[in-house]
N, C-alpha and C positions, 0 to 999 in steps of 0.2 A: 662807404662813411668810417671815418676816423675813427678809433676806438685809443680811452684812455680810460685812467685806471683812477680813484680816489678811495679815502676811508672814510667808512660811513657818517664821520662827526664832519666830513665835510659840506654833507648833505644839508641844507636848510632850507625849513617854507618857502620848496617851490623854486628849490637853486640849491645849484650844485655851483660851489665856488673853486678853482681849480689854483692850484700854487703851485712851486719848488721849476722846477725843466721844463714840465712841460708849456707851463706860459710864455716862453721865451719859444718853446718847441710851433708851438699854437701861431703865435707872433710873425716872426723871424726866419723860421724853415717854412712852414707849411703855406704860412702871408694871409691865415686866413683873417676874416673881418664881422663882424658883428653883423649876426642875422645867419650864417652860414650853421648846420647842423653838425652835431656828432656824437656819437656813441660813448654812455661813459658805465662803466662798471661798478662796485661800490667794495669792492670785497666780500660781501655777504650774502652771492646770491643773486642781488636785484639788478639789473642794466634799466640803463635811462634812455631815452634820445632827449635829447637838449639844442638849445637853440643858443650861440653864443651872443651876449650879452652886452656886457659891459667889458671893458681892457681899461683893466687900470694897473700902478707898477706895482710887479711882482702877485700883480691878483688875476683871473678873470673870473667872470659870473655867468653864467648859463644859466637858462630858466629852462627847468624841466614841462614838458612838450609830454612826454610820458615815459607811464615804467613801467616797467614788464618783470613777471620771473622768470629771472636766467635758469635754464634747461642743460646747458654747457658738459656738466659737471661729470664723471663717473660716478655711481651711488656707494663708490667702495677707494678710498684713499691707499694710493699706490705710493711706495719708500724706493726710493731708487738706491741701493748701498752699491756704487760707481768707486769701483778701482781705478786712481787716474791714471790714466793713459798719459803716452809722450803727444809731443808736440799738440795742436789745436782741434785732438780729436773731444777731447771733454764740451769744446765749446759745441760742437756738432750736435754731440750725443744728448747737453740740456737740451739743444733748439728744437730735436725731433723726441724726445721727452715730454718737453713743455705741450706740443702739438699733438700727442698721443695719449694725453690726458693723464701725467705722472702728480700726484703731491706735493711729492720733497724728493729734492736729487739730493743726496749725502754723499760727499767725496773723501773715501777713506784709503790710505796707504796699507799696500800689504805688503809681504816677504818679497814678492816678485814686480814691486813699485820701481820704477827705472825714473822717472821722478821725483825731484830730493826737490823740496820747498821751506824754505826759514819764514819766519813768522811774516814779516813785511811782503815775504812773495805772496803768500798765503792771504794775506789782506788783499795783494791787489786780483788776483786770482778770484778771490770771492767776488767782489762787488766787480769785475767781467764779465763774472757767469752770471750772477744778477741781472746784472741786462741783457744779457742773451735770453734769459729768461722773461724778462718783461718785453722785450719786442716779441718773442716766440706768441708771449700768451693773447699779445694783441690783433698780433696774422690770425691768431688762430679761434677770435673771440671767444678767448674763457674767462670764466667770470671772477677770477681773481690770477693775482701773479705765485705762482709756487716757488716756494721759497730755495735756494741751493745755501745749503748749510755749509761754517766750517768744516774743513778737512777734519776729519775722526781717523785713528785709527782702527784693525778691524774688532780688538776687541772692546774700543766703546761704540762698534756699528753692532754687535752682539747686544751689548747693553741697551742700546736703545730699540732694537727688533723686540729684544724680550717684551716690551710692552705691545706687540703687534698681538691681531690671533691670528695670523700665519705668515710662514716668509720662506720662502724657495732658493733652492741654492743651485743655479745649474749645473754642472761639470762633465767636462766632455769625458771625463773615463766611466759614469753614470752608467746603469741601461736601464731597460725595462722604459719606452712608453707609455704602456698601459700605465703607469704609477702616474706620469705625468696628466694626463687623462682623464684617472680617476682623482687626482688631488686639485686640478683646477676647475672639473664638474660641480666640484659640491664647494666650492667657495660661495658661501650667500653674497648677497653683496648687500651690503653697509660693513661689514668685515674690514677690518684694515692689511692692507698685505705688506708683502719688505719679499723685497725685488735683490739677490748678492749678488752682481758682475766683479769677475776680476781683470785685471789691470792685463796688459799682452804677456805671454805666457802664463796664465791663470793663475788657480792656484795650486798651492802646495797642498803635498799629501794630510800635512797635520791641520792645516788649518781646515781642510774639510772635514775634518775626524772633531776639529772647535765648534764647528757650526753644528753639526750632529749631536753634540754636548749642548747646544745652547737652545736647541728644541726645532731647527731650521729642516726644511727638508729637502734632500737634495736630489738631486733629479734630472733628466738628461732632455736635451733640446731637439736629438734626431741624430743621426749617424755620420753628420757632419758638425766638423768643427768650426768655431764659427769665433769672428773676430770681436774684440773687445765691445766697440762699435755697434756689432751686431747685434750679440744677445740680448742685452736691454731692453733693446728696438723689438724685437720679435715676440720678448714676454710680453711686453705692454701692450702689444699689437693685440696678441691672443689673450691676454687680457683685459682689453677695449670691447673684443669681439664679445666676448662671456658678460661681460657687469651692463654697454650700454643697453641705456632704459627701450 
């Protein structure tokens, strides 16, 4: 069953009114007809089974047949602070992070970031990245679309992370797997979590010191060095296993 997202204000008196690009997608790409059923999430942990009913110019009215509480979200909000990598690796990271339950992805520029983005390029990238997040959310049955934020500096990222309950900073030169196990096992459901992942080449020593000064926990992910597109997904997989209801 095809899955779509709306905002709560599009749900009115037994109907959901679909607008925007989804109208064209339903009518002209999927070629769906009145009477066919779709699944809709309202971004507020509610899911609806709906029957397409009225096709209008720029709008589709879908009758609600069943309403459910969505249980697809993790008990904690996980923020992935990802150093912007080269090529299309960021697209892969976003897609898989959304599948694994990330709440928000925050791209960041660090000292070893090779990619250079001016304001125009950054806006285009953000639009593309959020489109990938939406597609991944639909495919994986999420109840809302995780936001991919605008690109920030590492200093700005630390400021955002300061509002979270715990921040984990995997670093290839860190030692002591027992510390990693202890920290993760102690995370309570409902706590907000930040994960910092560097670009290709990782973090510089000064950046690790800044992380410690900001209150982040520097940890190891084992004896092997993971690529930037692997490290964040490994962390998300571990946290998903720990937090899944």
